[in-house]
C-alpha positions as CSV (number, residue, x, y, z in Angstrom):
1,M,-5.5,-11.7,-30.3
2,T,-2.0,-12.7,-31.4
3,L,-0.5,-9.2,-31.2
4,P,1.7,-9.0,-28.1
5,V,1.7,-5.7,-26.2
6,V,4.2,-4.0,-24.0
7,V,3.0,-1.2,-21.7
8,V,5.7,1.5,-21.0
9,G,4.9,4.3,-18.5
10,G,6.4,6.7,-16.1
11,L,6.3,10.4,-15.0
12,H,10.0,10.6,-16.0
13,A,9.2,11.5,-19.6
14,D,12.7,11.6,-21.0
15,A,13.5,8.2,-19.5
16,R,10.2,6.8,-20.8
17,R,10.9,8.0,-24.3
18,A,14.4,6.5,-24.2
19,A,13.0,3.1,-23.2
20,V,10.4,3.3,-26.0
21,E,13.0,4.1,-28.6
22,R,15.2,1.2,-27.5
23,L,12.3,-1.2,-27.8
24,L,11.3,0.2,-31.2
25,A,14.9,-0.2,-32.4
26,D,15.3,-3.8,-30.9
27,V,12.1,-5.3,-32.3
28,T,12.0,-4.9,-36.0
29,G,8.6,-3.9,-37.3
30,S,7.2,-2.9,-33.9
31,V,4.8,0.0,-33.5
32,V,4.3,2.6,-30.8
33,L,0.9,3.9,-29.8
34,H,0.8,7.0,-27.7
35,H,-2.2,9.1,-26.5
36,D,-1.2,12.7,-25.6
37,L,-3.6,14.0,-22.9
38,E,-2.1,17.5,-22.9
39,T,-5.0,18.7,-25.1
40,A,-7.6,17.3,-22.8
41,A,-8.6,20.8,-21.6
42,A,-9.7,21.5,-25.2
43,G,-11.9,18.3,-25.2
44,T,-9.7,15.9,-27.2
45,V,-6.9,13.3,-26.8
46,V,-4.3,13.1,-29.6
47,R,-3.4,9.6,-30.8
48,T,-0.2,8.9,-32.6
49,V,0.8,5.6,-34.2
50,R,4.4,5.3,-35.4
51,D,7.1,2.8,-36.3
52,A,10.9,3.2,-36.7
53,A,10.4,5.0,-40.0
54,G,8.2,7.7,-38.5
55,V,4.5,8.5,-37.9
56,R,2.0,6.1,-39.5
57,S,-1.1,7.9,-38.5
58,A,-2.4,10.5,-36.1
59,G,-5.9,11.4,-35.0
60,E,-8.0,12.7,-32.2
61,A,-10.4,10.9,-29.8
62,P,-13.1,12.9,-28.0
63,L,-13.1,13.0,-24.2
64,V,-15.4,10.5,-22.5
65,N,-17.3,11.8,-19.5
66,D,-14.8,14.7,-19.3
67,C,-12.0,12.1,-18.6
68,A,-8.9,11.9,-20.8
69,C,-8.0,8.5,-19.4
70,C,-11.5,7.2,-20.3
71,A,-11.0,8.4,-23.8
72,L,-7.7,6.6,-23.9
73,R,-9.4,3.3,-22.8
74,E,-12.1,3.7,-25.4
75,D,-9.6,4.4,-28.2
76,L,-6.7,2.1,-27.4
77,V,-8.3,-1.3,-27.9
78,P,-9.8,-0.5,-31.3
79,E,-6.4,0.7,-32.5
80,L,-4.7,-2.4,-31.3
81,R,-7.4,-4.5,-33.1
82,R,-6.6,-2.7,-36.3
83,L,-2.9,-3.5,-35.9
84,A,-3.7,-7.1,-35.1
85,E,-6.0,-7.5,-38.1
86,A,-3.3,-6.1,-40.5
87,G,-1.1,-8.9,-39.3
88,D,2.3,-7.2,-40.0
89,T,3.1,-6.0,-36.5
90,P,5.2,-8.3,-34.2
91,L,4.9,-6.0,-31.2
92,A,2.7,-3.1,-30.1
93,I,4.4,-0.7,-27.6
94,V,1.8,1.3,-25.7
95,E,3.6,4.4,-24.4
96,L,1.5,5.9,-21.7
97,W,1.2,9.7,-21.1
98,D,3.0,11.0,-18.1
99,S,0.5,10.6,-15.3
100,V,-1.4,7.5,-16.7
101,E,-0.9,4.6,-14.3
102,P,0.1,1.3,-15.9
103,K,-2.2,-0.9,-13.8
104,A,-5.4,0.4,-15.4
105,M,-4.0,0.3,-18.9
106,A,-2.6,-3.3,-18.6
107,E,-6.0,-4.4,-17.4
108,V,-7.8,-2.6,-20.3
109,V,-5.5,-4.2,-22.8
110,T,-5.9,-7.7,-21.3
111,A,-9.7,-7.3,-21.1
112,G,-9.6,-6.4,-24.8
113,G,-8.3,-9.9,-25.6
114,F,-4.6,-9.1,-26.0
115,T,-1.6,-10.6,-24.3
116,V,0.5,-8.1,-22.3
117,T,4.0,-9.5,-22.4
118,G,5.5,-6.8,-20.1
119,V,4.8,-3.7,-18.1
120,V,7.7,-1.3,-17.8
121,T,8.1,1.9,-15.8
122,A,11.0,4.0,-17.0
123,V,13.0,5.8,-14.3
124,D,15.8,8.4,-13.9
125,P,17.3,7.4,-10.6
126,A,18.4,11.0,-9.8
127,L,14.7,12.0,-9.9
128,V,13.3,9.3,-7.7
129,L,13.6,11.2,-4.4
130,P,12.5,14.6,-5.8
131,Y,9.3,13.0,-7.3
132,L,8.5,11.0,-4.1
133,G,8.8,14.2,-2.2
134,N,6.6,16.2,-4.6
135,G,3.2,16.7,-2.9
136,D,1.9,19.0,-5.6
137,D,-1.4,18.1,-7.3
138,L,-0.9,16.8,-10.9
139,A,-3.2,19.6,-12.0
140,E,-0.7,22.2,-10.9
141,G,1.8,20.9,-13.4
142,G,-0.8,20.3,-16.2
143,L,-0.6,16.6,-15.7
144,A,-4.1,15.8,-14.5
145,A,-6.0,13.3,-16.5
146,A,-9.4,14.7,-15.7
147,A,-11.0,17.8,-14.1
148,T,-11.7,15.7,-11.0
149,D,-8.1,14.2,-10.8
150,Q,-6.9,14.9,-7.3
151,R,-3.8,12.7,-7.4
152,T,-0.4,14.2,-6.5
153,V,2.9,13.7,-8.3
154,A,4.3,11.7,-5.4
155,D,1.5,9.1,-5.0
156,T,1.1,8.7,-8.8
157,F,4.9,8.1,-9.2
158,A,4.9,5.6,-6.3
159,R,2.1,3.5,-7.9
160,Q,3.8,3.6,-11.4
161,L,7.0,2.5,-9.8
162,E,5.7,-0.3,-7.6
163,Y,3.3,-1.9,-10.1
164,A,5.7,-2.6,-12.9
165,P,7.8,-5.8,-12.6
166,V,10.4,-4.2,-14.9
167,L,12.1,-0.8,-14.2
168,A,13.9,0.6,-17.2
169,V,16.7,2.7,-15.6
170,V,18.4,5.3,-17.7
171,D,22.1,6.3,-17.1
172,S,22.1,9.5,-15.2
173,P,25.2,11.5,-14.4
174,E,23.5,13.2,-11.5
175,A,22.5,9.9,-9.8
176,D,24.7,8.5,-7.0
177,E,24.7,5.2,-5.0
178,Q,22.1,6.5,-2.6
179,D,19.7,7.2,-5.5
180,H,20.1,3.6,-6.9
181,E,19.8,2.2,-3.4
182,L,16.6,4.0,-2.8
183,L,15.2,2.7,-6.1
184,A,16.2,-0.8,-5.1
185,Q,14.6,-0.7,-1.7
186,L,11.4,0.8,-3.0
187,H,10.8,-2.1,-5.4
188,P,13.2,-4.9,-4.6
189,T,11.3,-7.6,-6.5
190,A,11.4,-5.6,-9.8
191,R,13.9,-6.4,-12.5
192,H,16.1,-3.3,-12.9
193,V,17.4,-3.0,-16.5
194,R,19.6,-0.4,-17.9
195,V,18.1,1.1,-21.0
196,G,21.3,1.0,-23.0
197,Q,22.5,-2.5,-21.9
198,D,22.8,-5.2,-24.6
199,A,21.9,-8.8,-23.9
200,P,24.9,-11.2,-23.8
201,S,23.6,-12.8,-27.0
202,G,23.9,-9.4,-28.7
203,R,20.5,-10.1,-30.5
204,H,18.7,-7.4,-28.6
205,S,18.8,-5.4,-25.4
206,L,18.2,-6.7,-21.9
207,L,15.2,-4.4,-21.9
208,A,13.6,-6.0,-24.8
209,G,14.1,-9.5,-23.3
210,A,12.5,-8.3,-20.0
211,A,9.6,-6.6,-21.7
212,L,8.8,-9.8,-23.7
213,A,9.2,-12.2,-20.7
214,G,5.5,-12.3,-19.8
215,F,3.1,-10.6,-17.4
216,D,0.4,-11.8,-15.1
217,V,-2.3,-9.1,-14.7
218,E,-4.0,-10.9,-11.8
219,A,-0.8,-11.5,-9.9
220,A,0.2,-7.9,-10.4
221,A,-3.1,-6.7,-9.0
222,A,-2.8,-9.0,-6.0
223,A,0.7,-7.7,-5.3
224,Q,-0.8,-4.2,-4.9
225,H,-3.8,-5.2,-2.8
226,P,-3.5,-3.9,0.8
227,A,-4.4,-7.4,2.2
228,C,-1.6,-9.3,0.4
229,A,0.7,-6.7,-1.0
230,L,4.3,-7.7,-1.6
231,L,5.9,-5.1,0.7
232,P,9.7,-4.5,0.8
233,A,11.9,-6.2,3.3
234,D,14.0,-4.6,6.0
235,A,17.2,-3.0,4.6
236,D,19.9,-0.5,5.4
237,D,22.6,0.4,2.9
238,H,24.2,3.5,1.3
239,G,22.4,5.8,3.7
240,V,18.9,4.4,2.8
241,G,16.8,2.4,5.2
242,T,13.7,0.4,5.1
243,L,12.0,-0.4,8.4
244,V,9.4,-3.2,8.4
245,W,7.3,-2.9,11.5
246,R,5.0,-5.8,12.4
247,R,2.9,-6.2,15.6
248,H,-0.3,-8.0,16.5
249,R,-1.6,-5.6,19.2
250,P,-4.1,-3.0,17.9
251,F,-3.5,0.7,17.6
252,H,-5.2,3.1,20.1
253,P,-7.2,5.2,17.6
254,E,-6.7,8.5,19.3
255,R,-2.9,8.2,19.8
256,L,-2.4,7.0,16.3
257,Y,-4.5,9.8,14.9
258,A,-2.4,12.4,16.8
259,A,0.8,10.8,15.4
260,L,-0.3,10.7,11.8
261,E,1.6,13.8,10.7
262,D,4.9,12.8,12.3
263,L,4.6,9.3,10.9
264,T,3.8,10.5,7.4
265,C,6.8,12.8,7.4
266,A,9.2,10.2,8.9
267,A,9.9,8.6,5.5
268,A,9.9,9.4,1.8
269,R,7.5,6.4,1.3
270,S,5.5,4.3,3.6
271,R,2.7,1.8,3.0
272,G,1.1,-1.3,4.5
273,R,-2.0,-2.4,6.4
274,F,-3.1,-1.9,10.0
275,W,-5.9,-2.3,12.5
276,L,-7.6,-0.1,15.0
277,A,-8.9,-1.2,18.4
278,D,-12.2,0.5,17.9
279,K,-12.8,-1.0,14.4
280,P,-11.5,-4.6,14.8
281,D,-13.2,-6.0,11.6
282,T,-11.8,-3.5,9.1
283,L,-8.4,-3.8,7.4
284,F,-7.0,-0.4,6.9
285,H,-4.6,0.6,4.1
286,W,-1.8,3.0,4.8
287,D,-0.3,4.8,1.7
288,A,2.0,7.8,2.1
289,A,4.3,9.8,-0.2
290,G,5.2,13.4,-0.7
291,G,4.2,14.3,2.9
292,A,0.6,13.2,2.3
293,L,-1.2,10.2,3.7
294,C,-4.1,8.3,2.4
295,V,-5.9,6.0,4.9
296,E,-8.9,4.0,3.8
297,G,-10.7,0.9,4.6
298,A,-9.9,-2.1,2.4
299,G,-12.6,-4.5,3.4
300,P,-12.8,-7.0,6.3
301,W,-10.0,-9.0,7.8
302,L,-10.4,-12.7,7.0
303,A,-10.9,-13.4,10.7
304,A,-14.0,-11.2,10.5
305,L,-15.6,-13.3,7.8
306,P,-17.8,-16.4,8.4
307,D,-16.0,-19.6,7.4
308,A,-18.3,-20.1,4.4
309,A,-17.1,-16.9,2.9
310,W,-13.4,-18.0,2.8
311,E,-14.1,-20.1,-0.3
312,M,-14.8,-16.9,-2.2
313,V,-11.5,-15.3,-1.2
314,P,-8.6,-15.7,-3.7
315,P,-5.9,-18.2,-2.6
316,V,-3.2,-15.5,-2.5
317,R,-5.3,-13.6,0.1
318,R,-5.7,-16.8,2.2
319,A,-1.9,-17.5,1.9
320,A,-1.1,-13.9,3.1
321,A,-3.5,-14.3,6.0
322,A,-1.9,-17.6,7.0
323,L,1.5,-15.9,7.3
324,D,0.2,-13.3,9.7
325,W,-2.2,-15.6,11.6
326,H,-2.5,-15.1,15.4
327,P,-4.3,-17.6,17.7
328,E,-6.5,-14.8,19.1
329,H,-6.7,-12.1,16.5
330,G,-6.5,-14.1,13.3
331,D,-4.9,-12.2,10.4
332,R,-5.4,-8.8,12.1
333,C,-2.0,-7.2,12.3
334,Q,0.2,-4.1,11.9
335,H,2.4,-4.4,8.8
336,L,3.8,-1.1,7.9
337,V,7.0,-0.4,5.9
338,F,8.9,2.9,5.8
339,T,11.6,3.6,3.2
340,S,13.8,6.7,3.2
341,P,17.3,8.1,3.1
342,A,18.5,9.0,6.7
343,L,15.7,7.0,8.2
344,D,15.4,7.4,12.0
345,R,14.7,3.8,12.9
346,D,14.8,4.2,16.6
347,G,12.6,7.3,16.7
348,L,10.1,5.8,14.3
349,E,9.8,2.5,16.2
350,E,9.4,4.4,19.5
351,L,6.6,6.5,18.0
352,L,4.8,3.5,16.5
353,E,5.0,1.6,19.8
354,S,3.5,4.5,21.7
355,C,0.4,4.3,19.5
356,L,-0.4,0.7,20.4
357,L,-2.7,-0.2,23.3
358,T,-1.0,-0.3,26.6
359,D,-1.0,-3.5,28.6
360,A,-3.9,-2.3,30.7
361,E,-5.9,-1.1,27.7
362,Y,-5.2,-4.4,25.9
363,A,-6.3,-6.4,28.9
364,A,-9.6,-4.6,29.0
365,G,-10.7,-6.6,26.0
366,P,-12.5,-6.0,22.7
367,E,-15.7,-4.7,24.1
368,A,-13.8,-1.9,25.9
369,W,-11.7,-1.2,22.8
370,Q,-14.8,-0.4,20.8
371,R,-15.8,2.3,23.4
372,L,-12.6,4.2,22.6
373,P,-12.9,7.5,20.7
374,H,-13.4,7.3,16.9
375,P,-11.2,10.1,15.5
376,F,-10.7,8.2,12.2
377,D,-14.4,8.6,11.4
378,T,-13.7,12.1,10.2
379,L,-10.8,11.0,8.0
380,L,-12.7,8.1,6.6
381,E,-15.9,10.2,6.2
382,V,-17.9,7.5,8.0
C-alpha cells in the first residue's frame, strides 16, 4: 500500500492530542483515525476519521472476544485500505487510545501491507515520574482495554515510552530540569522533539520530519526483546541516576527472592536480564515500574542451545550474545539497569552483590547450584 502511516500514542492524553494536531496541520490533506475504547464496557468501540476541516466519518466496531484492542485491530486495517483506495490522503495518522501500546498497532499496520513511517509517543515531562510511580491497575481508571486487562499505569506507560523512537515532548510549565533528565535517561536513544518547534527550513515542524523519517518494525521489536534489548547507559545528572549493573556470576535464588521487594522499590524504573544458579539454561526478564515487578522466563540462553540451532537465531540476538560472552558461561549474565531520581547507587550495588553466589558457593559448581532452593517456581508458576 502506498499510504504512509504514523502511529501516535501515549497515556498523556493532552500531549498526544497536541502532537496529533501539529501533524495534521503540518501535512496538508492528512487524516487522523482514532478508536475510542471508552465505550468498550457497552460492547462497542467508536471510530472517528477526521481531517483538518473536521470529522469525515464516525462509526462503531463491535468488540471481538470481549477485547477492545482486538476490535481496533480488526477495524483499523480496513479503514486504512479505504483511505488508500481513495488515493487522496498523503498521510494517515493513527491516534491510539490512552492505554493502547504502539508496538502491537505498528505491527498490525505493517502486517496489513502499509508502511509505518514513524511511531511517536507524546509526553508531558512533568508527568513522567508520577506515571512511572503509579501502580494502579488500568481498570481502576477506566483505561483497561479488556475485562482481562491486568496491566498497570506504570508498566503500560513505560512500554509506550521505551518502544517509540520519537518522543513528542510538550512544553510544560510544571516540568523542571530533573523531569527532562529523567525522560532522557529512560530512553536515551529516542529522538526528543518539542511539539511546537519548527524545522529550520520552515516548511514543517521538527515533529513532522521525525514522524516521516522511517520506521523498522523488526528492529523496534528486537530493541525490546529481553535477550538483546537496547538498555540505557550509566548516567548521573540533575539529581537523576542510571545504574548499569553487569556481572557473570549467577544469583543465589533464595537471596535474590528475599531482596525482590527492596530492589523493585529502589528505582522508578528497572529492567534487564539475569540468570539464576538453579536454572542455568533460562534467560530471565526483569521489568519493574510503579513498585511492581514482573519476572518471567524469556527462553534459553544461546549457550544452552545446540550449535545447529544458532542458525535459526536472529543476527541481532547473536550479536548481543557475543558482547556478553564469557569463556565458561557463554552469554549467561546479569545485565540490570535502574533509573531514578535520588538513586542510591552504593546501597543498590551492595544489595545486588549480596544476592550473587559467594566464592564458596560458586566453587561448588553447576551440579551443586541446581540443588539450591527454587523459590522462583512459585513466582513463575512452574
